[in-house]
Biopython code that builds the backbone (N, CA, C, O; Angstrom):
import numpy as np
from Bio.PDB.StructureBuilder import StructureBuilder

atoms = [
    (1, "MET", "N", (-89.222, 109.623, -26.881)),
    (1, "MET", "CA", (-88.313, 109.539, -25.761)),
    (1, "MET", "C", (-88.379, 108.160, -25.124)),
    (1, "MET", "O", (-87.372, 107.627, -24.659)),
    (2, "ARG", "N", (-89.563, 107.599, -25.111)),
    (2, "ARG", "CA", (-89.695, 106.267, -24.525)),
    (2, "ARG", "C", (-88.885, 105.250, -25.332)),
    (2, "ARG", "O", (-88.284, 104.338, -24.764)),
    (3, "LYS", "N", (-88.873, 105.412, -26.655)),
    (3, "LYS", "CA", (-88.129, 104.486, -27.502)),
    (3, "LYS", "C", (-86.627, 104.582, -27.229)),
    (3, "LYS", "O", (-85.930, 103.567, -27.259)),
    (4, "ILE", "N", (-86.121, 105.789, -26.962)),
    (4, "ILE", "CA", (-84.699, 105.967, -26.662)),
    (4, "ILE", "C", (-84.348, 105.297, -25.338)),
    (4, "ILE", "O", (-83.313, 104.640, -25.232)),
    (5, "VAL", "N", (-85.191, 105.455, -24.341)),
    (5, "VAL", "CA", (-84.960, 104.839, -23.038)),
    (5, "VAL", "C", (-85.027, 103.319, -23.166)),
    (5, "VAL", "O", (-84.199, 102.596, -22.613)),
    (6, "LEU", "N", (-86.032, 102.852, -23.908)),
    (6, "LEU", "CA", (-86.162, 101.413, -24.117)),
    (6, "LEU", "C", (-84.952, 100.865, -24.882)),
    (6, "LEU", "O", (-84.439, 99.799, -24.541)),
    (7, "ALA", "N", (-84.500, 101.573, -25.899)),
    (7, "ALA", "CA", (-83.324, 101.147, -26.666)),
    (7, "ALA", "C", (-82.082, 101.140, -25.793)),
    (7, "ALA", "O", (-81.247, 100.242, -25.900)),
    (8, "ALA", "N", (-81.956, 102.148, -24.923)),
    (8, "ALA", "CA", (-80.809, 102.201, -24.019)),
    (8, "ALA", "C", (-80.857, 101.041, -23.029)),
    (8, "ALA", "O", (-79.824, 100.453, -22.708)),
    (9, "ALA", "N", (-82.035, 100.718, -22.552)),
    (9, "ALA", "CA", (-82.181, 99.602, -21.611)),
    (9, "ALA", "C", (-81.842, 98.281, -22.289)),
    (9, "ALA", "O", (-81.163, 97.435, -21.709)),
    (10, "VAL", "N", (-82.312, 98.110, -23.507)),
    (10, "VAL", "CA", (-82.014, 96.886, -24.256)),
    (10, "VAL", "C", (-80.512, 96.794, -24.527)),
    (10, "VAL", "O", (-79.914, 95.726, -24.391)),
    (11, "ALA", "N", (-79.909, 97.916, -24.910)),
    (11, "ALA", "CA", (-78.465, 97.915, -25.166)),
    (11, "ALA", "C", (-77.689, 97.593, -23.893)),
    (11, "ALA", "O", (-76.715, 96.841, -23.934)),
    (12, "GLY", "N", (-78.114, 98.156, -22.766)),
    (12, "GLY", "CA", (-77.462, 97.863, -21.485)),
    (12, "GLY", "C", (-77.598, 96.402, -21.115)),
    (12, "GLY", "O", (-76.644, 95.791, -20.634)),
    (13, "ALA", "N", (-78.781, 95.832, -21.334)),
    (13, "ALA", "CA", (-78.994, 94.412, -21.044)),
    (13, "ALA", "C", (-78.122, 93.552, -21.951)),
    (13, "ALA", "O", (-77.546, 92.561, -21.503)),
    (14, "ALA", "N", (-78.024, 93.924, -23.215)),
    (14, "ALA", "CA", (-77.198, 93.163, -24.153)),
    (14, "ALA", "C", (-75.728, 93.204, -23.753)),
    (14, "ALA", "O", (-75.030, 92.193, -23.831)),
    (15, "LEU", "N", (-75.257, 94.380, -23.322)),
    (15, "LEU", "CA", (-73.870, 94.491, -22.866)),
    (15, "LEU", "C", (-73.636, 93.656, -21.608)),
    (15, "LEU", "O", (-72.583, 93.033, -21.471)),
    (16, "THR", "N", (-74.589, 93.635, -20.702)),
    (16, "THR", "CA", (-74.469, 92.834, -19.487)),
    (16, "THR", "C", (-74.379, 91.358, -19.824)),
    (16, "THR", "O", (-73.546, 90.640, -19.269)),
    (17, "LEU", "N", (-75.238, 90.897, -20.738)),
    (17, "LEU", "CA", (-75.199, 89.489, -21.145)),
    (17, "LEU", "C", (-73.899, 89.152, -21.857)),
    (17, "LEU", "O", (-73.343, 88.070, -21.668)),
    (18, "ALA", "N", (-73.419, 90.076, -22.673)),
    (18, "ALA", "CA", (-72.159, 89.830, -23.379)),
    (18, "ALA", "C", (-71.000, 89.729, -22.403)),
    (18, "ALA", "O", (-70.138, 88.862, -22.546)),
    (19, "ALA", "N", (-70.976, 90.610, -21.412)),
    (19, "ALA", "CA", (-69.905, 90.570, -20.410)),
    (19, "ALA", "C", (-69.998, 89.295, -19.584)),
    (19, "ALA", "O", (-68.985, 88.665, -19.278)),
    (20, "CYS", "N", (-71.213, 88.924, -19.229)),
    (20, "CYS", "CA", (-71.406, 87.694, -18.449)),
    (20, "CYS", "C", (-70.960, 86.495, -19.276)),
    (20, "CYS", "O", (-70.309, 85.588, -18.756)),
    (21, "SER", "N", (-71.299, 86.487, -20.531)),
    (21, "SER", "CA", (-70.921, 85.400, -21.403)),
    (21, "SER", "C", (-69.402, 85.312, -21.528)),
    (21, "SER", "O", (-68.847, 84.214, -21.540)),
    (22, "GLU", "N", (-68.733, 86.445, -21.621)),
    (22, "GLU", "CA", (-67.275, 86.461, -21.724)),
    (22, "GLU", "C", (-66.640, 85.933, -20.438)),
    (22, "GLU", "O", (-65.665, 85.183, -20.486)),
    (23, "GLN", "N", (-67.186, 86.319, -19.306)),
    (23, "GLN", "CA", (-66.671, 85.816, -18.024)),
    (23, "GLN", "C", (-66.886, 84.315, -17.922)),
    (23, "GLN", "O", (-66.012, 83.585, -17.456)),
    (24, "THR", "N", (-68.042, 83.862, -18.357)),
    (24, "THR", "CA", (-68.324, 82.424, -18.329)),
    (24, "THR", "C", (-67.362, 81.681, -19.246)),
    (24, "THR", "O", (-66.858, 80.613, -18.900)),
    (25, "GLN", "N", (-67.113, 82.257, -20.418)),
    (25, "GLN", "CA", (-66.187, 81.621, -21.347)),
    (25, "GLN", "C", (-64.777, 81.567, -20.759)),
    (25, "GLN", "O", (-64.090, 80.554, -20.890)),
    (26, "ASP", "N", (-64.348, 82.640, -20.120)),
    (26, "ASP", "CA", (-63.025, 82.661, -19.492)),
    (26, "ASP", "C", (-62.934, 81.620, -18.382)),
    (26, "ASP", "O", (-61.936, 80.911, -18.252)),
    (27, "ALA", "N", (-64.001, 81.543, -17.582)),
    (27, "ALA", "CA", (-64.011, 80.558, -16.490)),
    (27, "ALA", "C", (-63.980, 79.136, -17.048)),
    (27, "ALA", "O", (-63.302, 78.264, -16.505)),
    (28, "THR", "N", (-64.707, 78.911, -18.121)),
    (28, "THR", "CA", (-64.725, 77.588, -18.743)),
    (28, "THR", "C", (-63.360, 77.235, -19.309)),
    (28, "THR", "O", (-62.900, 76.103, -19.159)),
    (29, "GLU", "N", (-62.710, 78.188, -19.956)),
    (29, "GLU", "CA", (-61.368, 77.946, -20.489)),
    (29, "GLU", "C", (-60.379, 77.645, -19.370)),
    (29, "GLU", "O", (-59.527, 76.768, -19.507)),
    (30, "ALA", "N", (-60.493, 78.374, -18.264)),
    (30, "ALA", "CA", (-59.593, 78.133, -17.131)),
    (30, "ALA", "C", (-59.824, 76.742, -16.552)),
    (30, "ALA", "O", (-58.872, 76.042, -16.207)),
    (31, "ALA", "N", (-61.098, 76.340, -16.446)),
    (31, "ALA", "CA", (-61.404, 75.001, -15.926)),
    (31, "ALA", "C", (-60.880, 73.921, -16.869)),
    (31, "ALA", "O", (-60.353, 72.902, -16.422)),
    (32, "ALA", "N", (-61.026, 74.146, -18.164)),
    (32, "ALA", "CA", (-60.532, 73.165, -19.142)),
    (32, "ALA", "C", (-59.009, 73.071, -19.092)),
    (32, "ALA", "O", (-58.451, 71.976, -19.164)),
    (33, "ASP", "N", (-58.341, 74.211, -18.968)),
    (33, "ASP", "CA", (-56.873, 74.200, -18.856)),
    (33, "ASP", "C", (-56.423, 73.460, -17.610)),
    (33, "ASP", "O", (-55.458, 72.696, -17.637)),
    (34, "SER", "N", (-57.138, 73.698, -16.517)),
    (34, "SER", "CA", (-56.798, 73.030, -15.265)),
    (34, "SER", "C", (-57.009, 71.524, -15.374)),
    (34, "SER", "O", (-56.185, 70.740, -14.902)),
    (35, "ALA", "N", (-58.119, 71.122, -16.001)),
    (35, "ALA", "CA", (-58.389, 69.695, -16.178)),
    (35, "ALA", "C", (-57.328, 69.055, -17.064)),
    (35, "ALA", "O", (-56.894, 67.932, -16.805)),
    (36, "ALA", "N", (-56.909, 69.768, -18.108)),
    (36, "ALA", "CA", (-55.867, 69.230, -18.992)),
    (36, "ALA", "C", (-54.552, 69.076, -18.244)),
    (36, "ALA", "O", (-53.844, 68.085, -18.426)),
    (37, "ALA", "N", (-54.226, 70.040, -17.411)),
    (37, "ALA", "CA", (-52.991, 69.955, -16.624)),
    (37, "ALA", "C", (-53.058, 68.789, -15.641)),
    (37, "ALA", "O", (-52.073, 68.076, -15.447)),
    (38, "ASP", "N", (-54.227, 68.600, -15.021)),
    (38, "ASP", "CA", (-54.391, 67.474, -14.096)),
    (38, "ASP", "C", (-54.249, 66.149, -14.823)),
    (38, "ASP", "O", (-53.603, 65.230, -14.319)),
    (39, "MET", "N", (-54.844, 66.041, -16.001)),
    (39, "MET", "CA", (-54.746, 64.799, -16.768)),
    (39, "MET", "C", (-53.307, 64.529, -17.191)),
    (39, "MET", "O", (-52.862, 63.381, -17.187)),
    (40, "GLU", "N", (-52.587, 65.572, -17.552)),
    (40, "GLU", "CA", (-51.182, 65.408, -17.938)),
    (40, "GLU", "C", (-50.366, 64.918, -16.748)),
    (40, "GLU", "O", (-49.499, 64.055, -16.892)),
    (41, "SER", "N", (-50.647, 65.469, -15.580)),
    (41, "SER", "CA", (-49.932, 65.065, -14.373)),
    (41, "SER", "C", (-50.214, 63.597, -14.041)),
    (41, "SER", "O", (-49.306, 62.844, -13.686)),
    (42, "VAL", "N", (-51.478, 63.205, -14.160)),
    (42, "VAL", "CA", (-51.848, 61.807, -13.888)),
    (42, "VAL", "C", (-51.165, 60.882, -14.899)),
    (42, "VAL", "O", (-50.681, 59.810, -14.537)),
    (43, "ALA", "N", (-51.130, 61.299, -16.158)),
    (43, "ALA", "CA", (-50.481, 60.481, -17.186)),
    (43, "ALA", "C", (-48.988, 60.336, -16.914)),
    (43, "ALA", "O", (-48.425, 59.254, -17.083)),
    (44, "GLU", "N", (-48.352, 61.420, -16.496)),
    (44, "GLU", "CA", (-46.920, 61.359, -16.180)),
    (44, "GLU", "C", (-46.668, 60.435, -14.997)),
    (44, "GLU", "O", (-45.714, 59.658, -15.004)),
    (45, "ASP", "N", (-47.533, 60.520, -13.968)),
    (45, "ASP", "CA", (-47.383, 59.639, -12.807)),
    (45, "ASP", "C", (-47.575, 58.175, -13.203)),
    (45, "ASP", "O", (-46.839, 57.299, -12.748)),
    (46, "ALA", "N", (-48.563, 57.919, -14.051)),
    (46, "ALA", "CA", (-48.815, 56.547, -14.491)),
    (46, "ALA", "C", (-47.640, 56.018, -15.307)),
    (46, "ALA", "O", (-47.256, 54.856, -15.172)),
    (47, "THR", "N", (-47.077, 56.864, -16.146)),
    (47, "THR", "CA", (-45.921, 56.458, -16.951)),
    (47, "THR", "C", (-44.727, 56.140, -16.060)),
    (47, "THR", "O", (-44.030, 55.146, -16.267)),
    (48, "ALA", "N", (-44.501, 56.992, -15.070)),
    (48, "ALA", "CA", (-43.381, 56.752, -14.150)),
    (48, "ALA", "C", (-43.585, 55.456, -13.370)),
    (48, "ALA", "O", (-42.636, 54.700, -13.161)),
    (49, "THR", "N", (-44.811, 55.201, -12.944)),
    (49, "THR", "CA", (-45.110, 53.969, -12.207)),
    (49, "THR", "C", (-44.889, 52.750, -13.096)),
    (49, "THR", "O", (-44.309, 51.754, -12.663)),
    (50, "ALA", "N", (-45.352, 52.836, -14.337)),
    (50, "ALA", "CA", (-45.189, 51.712, -15.266)),
    (50, "ALA", "C", (-43.714, 51.466, -15.557)),
    (50, "ALA", "O", (-43.272, 50.319, -15.614)),
    (51, "GLU", "N", (-42.952, 52.543, -15.743)),
    (51, "GLU", "CA", (-41.521, 52.389, -15.999)),
    (51, "GLU", "C", (-40.826, 51.751, -14.806)),
    (51, "GLU", "O", (-39.962, 50.891, -14.974)),
    (52, "GLY", "N", (-41.200, 52.168, -13.604)),
    (52, "GLY", "CA", (-40.618, 51.577, -12.397)),
    (52, "GLY", "C", (-40.940, 50.095, -12.291)),
    (52, "GLY", "O", (-40.079, 49.288, -11.941)),
    (53, "ALA", "N", (-42.190, 49.740, -12.597)),
    (53, "ALA", "CA", (-42.591, 48.332, -12.542)),
    (53, "ALA", "C", (-41.844, 47.512, -13.585)),
    (53, "ALA", "O", (-41.452, 46.375, -13.323)),
    (54, "MET", "N", (-41.646, 48.089, -14.764)),
    (54, "MET", "CA", (-40.901, 47.378, -15.810)),
    (54, "MET", "C", (-39.453, 47.163, -15.396)),
    (54, "MET", "O", (-38.892, 46.093, -15.629)),
    (55, "GLU", "N", (-38.847, 48.169, -14.786)),
    (55, "GLU", "CA", (-37.464, 48.030, -14.337)),
    (55, "GLU", "C", (-37.353, 46.980, -13.240)),
    (55, "GLU", "O", (-36.414, 46.183, -13.236)),
    (56, "GLU", "N", (-38.303, 46.973, -12.312)),
    (56, "GLU", "CA", (-38.293, 45.962, -11.249)),
    (56, "GLU", "C", (-38.476, 44.566, -11.831)),
    (56, "GLU", "O", (-37.811, 43.615, -11.420)),
    (57, "GLY", "N", (-39.391, 44.458, -12.800)),
    (57, "GLY", "CA", (-39.626, 43.162, -13.439)),
    (57, "GLY", "C", (-38.391, 42.682, -14.180)),
    (57, "GLY", "O", (-38.035, 41.506, -14.111)),
    (58, "ALA", "N", (-37.738, 43.596, -14.890)),
    (58, "ALA", "CA", (-36.523, 43.220, -15.617)),
    (58, "ALA", "C", (-35.436, 42.776, -14.649)),
    (58, "ALA", "O", (-34.725, 41.808, -14.919)),
    (59, "ALA", "N", (-35.301, 43.464, -13.537)),
    (59, "ALA", "CA", (-34.297, 43.083, -12.536)),
    (59, "ALA", "C", (-34.618, 41.713, -11.952)),
    (59, "ALA", "O", (-33.715, 40.910, -11.717)),
    (60, "ALA", "N", (-35.890, 41.445, -11.718)),
    (60, "ALA", "CA", (-36.288, 40.147, -11.175)),
    (60, "ALA", "C", (-35.990, 39.024, -12.169)),
    (60, "ALA", "O", (-35.495, 37.963, -11.789)),
    (61, "VAL", "N", (-36.294, 39.269, -13.439)),
    (61, "VAL", "CA", (-36.015, 38.259, -14.474)),
    (61, "VAL", "C", (-34.513, 38.031, -14.586)),
    (61, "VAL", "O", (-34.056, 36.892, -14.688)),
    (62, "GLU", "N", (-33.751, 39.113, -14.566)),
    (62, "GLU", "CA", (-32.301, 38.978, -14.655)),
    (62, "GLU", "C", (-31.762, 38.200, -13.455)),
    (62, "GLU", "O", (-30.896, 37.338, -13.603)),
    (63, "GLY", "N", (-32.277, 38.510, -12.277)),
    (63, "GLY", "CA", (-31.836, 37.797, -11.080)),
    (63, "GLY", "C", (-32.181, 36.320, -11.145)),
    (63, "GLY", "O", (-31.369, 35.473, -10.773)),
    (64, "ALA", "N", (-33.390, 36.007, -11.620)),
    (64, "ALA", "CA", (-33.798, 34.607, -11.738)),
    (64, "ALA", "C", (-32.945, 33.884, -12.771)),
    (64, "ALA", "O", (-32.577, 32.726, -12.575)),
    (65, "ALA", "N", (-32.633, 34.560, -13.862)),
    (65, "ALA", "CA", (-31.791, 33.934, -14.894)),
    (65, "ALA", "C", (-30.391, 33.672, -14.355)),
    (65, "ALA", "O", (-29.821, 32.610, -14.603)),
    (66, "ASN", "N", (-29.840, 34.621, -13.627)),
    (66, "ASN", "CA", (-28.503, 34.426, -13.038)),
    (66, "ASN", "C", (-28.516, 33.281, -12.032)),
    (66, "ASN", "O", (-27.591, 32.470, -11.996)),
    (67, "GLU", "N", (-29.564, 33.216, -11.218)),
    (67, "GLU", "CA", (-29.666, 32.139, -10.220)),
    (67, "GLU", "C", (-29.791, 30.783, -10.909)),
    (67, "GLU", "O", (-29.170, 29.809, -10.486)),
    (68, "ALA", "N", (-30.596, 30.723, -11.971)),
    (68, "ALA", "CA", (-30.748, 29.465, -12.710)),
    (68, "ALA", "C", (-29.426, 29.055, -13.346)),
    (68, "ALA", "O", (-29.086, 27.872, -13.360)),
    (69, "ALA", "N", (-28.683, 30.014, -13.869)),
    (69, "ALA", "CA", (-27.386, 29.707, -14.479)),
    (69, "ALA", "C", (-26.416, 29.182, -13.435)),
    (69, "ALA", "O", (-25.675, 28.235, -13.700)),
    (70, "MET", "N", (-26.410, 29.787, -12.249)),
    (70, "MET", "CA", (-25.520, 29.324, -11.177)),
    (70, "MET", "C", (-25.902, 27.921, -10.738)),
    (70, "MET", "O", (-25.027, 27.079, -10.532)),
    (71, "GLU", "N", (-27.200, 27.655, -10.590)),
    (71, "GLU", "CA", (-27.635, 26.325, -10.160)),
    (71, "GLU", "C", (-27.305, 25.273, -11.219)),
    (71, "GLU", "O", (-26.925, 24.148, -10.892)),
    (72, "THR", "N", (-27.453, 25.648, -12.486)),
    (72, "THR", "CA", (-27.118, 24.722, -13.568)),
    (72, "THR", "C", (-25.617, 24.434, -13.565)),
    (72, "THR", "O", (-25.193, 23.293, -13.756)),
    (73, "SER", "N", (-24.830, 25.467, -13.350)),
    (73, "SER", "CA", (-23.383, 25.292, -13.306)),
    (73, "SER", "C", (-22.986, 24.411, -12.133)),
    (73, "SER", "O", (-22.126, 23.541, -12.268)),
    (74, "GLU", "N", (-23.608, 24.635, -10.986)),
    (74, "GLU", "CA", (-23.307, 23.820, -9.806)),
    (74, "GLU", "C", (-23.722, 22.373, -10.027)),
    (74, "GLU", "O", (-23.012, 21.449, -9.632)),
    (75, "ALA", "N", (-24.880, 22.181, -10.662)),
    (75, "ALA", "CA", (-25.337, 20.813, -10.938)),
    (75, "ALA", "C", (-24.382, 20.116, -11.904)),
    (75, "ALA", "O", (-24.095, 18.929, -11.751)),
    (76, "ALA", "N", (-23.896, 20.847, -12.887)),
    (76, "ALA", "CA", (-22.952, 20.262, -13.841)),
    (76, "ALA", "C", (-21.652, 19.897, -13.139)),
    (76, "ALA", "O", (-21.077, 18.842, -13.405)),
    (77, "GLU", "N", (-21.187, 20.762, -12.246)),
    (77, "GLU", "CA", (-19.957, 20.463, -11.500)),
    (77, "GLU", "C", (-20.151, 19.251, -10.604)),
    (77, "GLU", "O", (-19.262, 18.406, -10.495)),
    (78, "ASP", "N", (-21.317, 19.161, -9.960)),
    (78, "ASP", "CA", (-21.595, 17.989, -9.105)),
    (78, "ASP", "C", (-21.641, 16.707, -9.928)),
    (78, "ASP", "O", (-21.118, 15.672, -9.515)),
    (79, "ALA", "N", (-22.281, 16.788, -11.111)),
    (79, "ALA", "CA", (-22.362, 15.605, -11.959)),
    (79, "ALA", "C", (-20.981, 15.184, -12.441)),
    (79, "ALA", "O", (-20.670, 13.994, -12.499)),
    (80, "GLU", "N", (-20.163, 16.158, -12.781)),
    (80, "GLU", "CA", (-18.793, 15.874, -13.241)),
    (80, "GLU", "C", (-17.992, 15.228, -12.115)),
    (80, "GLU", "O", (-17.253, 14.269, -12.343)),
    (81, "ALA", "N", (-18.139, 15.754, -10.903)),
    (81, "ALA", "CA", (-17.410, 15.202, -9.761)),
    (81, "ALA", "C", (-17.872, 13.781, -9.479)),
    (81, "ALA", "O", (-17.065, 12.923, -9.121)),
    (82, "GLU", "N", (-19.148, 13.532, -9.637)),
    (82, "GLU", "CA", (-19.689, 12.194, -9.391)),
    (82, "GLU", "C", (-19.137, 11.207, -10.427)),
    (82, "GLU", "O", (-18.765, 10.080, -10.099)),
    (83, "LEU", "N", (-19.096, 11.656, -11.669)),
    (83, "LEU", "CA", (-18.558, 10.774, -12.713)),
    (83, "LEU", "C", (-17.089, 10.487, -12.481)),
    (83, "LEU", "O", (-16.652, 9.359, -12.711)),
    (84, "GLU", "N", (-16.318, 11.447, -12.042)),
    (84, "GLU", "CA", (-14.911, 11.241, -11.794)),
    (84, "GLU", "C", (-14.707, 10.313, -10.600)),
    (84, "GLU", "O", (-13.746, 9.545, -10.567)),
    (85, "GLY", "N", (-15.610, 10.383, -9.621)),
    (85, "GLY", "CA", (-15.522, 9.516, -8.447)),
    (85, "GLY", "C", (-15.846, 8.085, -8.755)),
    (85, "GLY", "O", (-15.351, 7.194, -8.065)),
    (86, "GLU", "N", (-16.654, 7.816, -9.760)),
    (86, "GLU", "CA", (-17.043, 6.442, -10.128)),
    (86, "GLU", "C", (-15.952, 5.765, -10.940)),
    (86, "GLU", "O", (-15.913, 4.538, -11.022)),
    (87, "GLN", "N", (-15.081, 6.538, -11.529)),
    (87, "GLN", "CA", (-14.063, 5.919, -12.393)),
    (87, "GLN", "C", (-12.881, 5.536, -11.631)),
    (87, "GLN", "O", (-11.928, 5.003, -12.198)),
]
sb = StructureBuilder()
sb.init_structure("model")
sb.init_model(0)
sb.init_chain("A")
sb.init_seg("    ")
for serial, (resi, resn, name, xyz) in enumerate(atoms, 1):
    if name == "N":
        sb.init_residue(resn, " ", resi, " ")
    sb.init_atom(name, np.array(xyz, "f"), 0.0, 1.0, " ", f" {name:<3s}", serial, name[0])
structure = sb.get_structure()
C-alpha cells in the first residue's frame, strides 16, 4: 500500500511539473511573440523615418539644383546684356 501511495504522489508531482512547464512554455511563447511584434513596430517606424528623411533630402537637392540653374541663367543674361552694352 505504501508503494501505491508513493507512486500516486510521484505521479501527482510529475503532473504538477508538466503543467508548470507547459504554463512556462506558453508564457515564454507569449513574451517572444510580444518582443517580435515590438521589433517589427520599431523597424516600421525606422523605415518610415528613413523614407521621410530621404524625401526631404531629395527635395532639398532638387531645390538647390533649381536655384543654381536660375542663378546660372541670370548670370548668363547679365553677361549677355553687358556684352551688348559694350558694343
